[in-house]
C-alpha positions, 0 to 999 in steps of 0.5 A, a space after each residue: 587392763 580393766 577386766 570389764 573392758 577385757 570381757 567386753 572385748 572378748 564378747 565383741 570378738 565372739 560376736 564378730 566371729 559369729 557374724 563372720 560365720 553367719 556371713 560366710 554361711 549366707 555367702 555359701 547359700 547365695 552362691 548355691 542359689 546363684 548357681 541354681 539360677 545360672 543352671 535354670 537360665 542355661 536350661 531355658 536357653 537350651 530349651 529356647 534353642 530346641 524350640 526354635 529348631 523344632 519350630 522352624 520346620 513347622 513354620 515352613 510347613 505351615 507356610 507351604 500349607 497356606 500357599 496350597 490353601 491359597 491356590 485351592 481357594 483361587 481354583 475354587 473361585 474360578 470354578 465357582 465362576 464357571 459354575 455360575 455361568 453354567 447355572 445362568 445358562 440352565 436358568 435361561 434355557 428353563 425360562 425359554 422352555 417355559 415361554 415356549 410351553 406357554 405359547 404352545 398352550 395358548 395356540 394348541 390349548 383351545 383346539 385340543 379342548 374342542 377336540 377333546 369335547 368332540 371326542 367325549 361327545 362322540 364316545 358318549 353318543 356311541 356308548 348310548 347307541 350301543 346300549 340302545 342296540 343292546 336293549 333292543 336285542 333283548 
């Protein structure tokens, strides 16, 4: 056999062996990366299950809270309607009182003003009379 061919075959065999070693090393690395990926997926699955287990009571509590909030809002609406009726009644009473006061002032106002004028005149006259008497005594 030709020595060049033999050297070429040895070199090709060495290259093939090197390629096999590199391929084996890549397969081992791929296996470890694949195992890490599988471990990460399993951990994510465990986390999702834990989250689901923890989230279920929270969702039930929020549902109960929403029902209570709805009941409170309904009760508040009813009480606001009742309060509104009370405010309307008080407003009606205030209007009636204003009307009564206005009518009373229209009827009693002028005679009271006349009476106040008479009382003022009489008191002025009495004070003048008393002053005059006092000045005569001196």
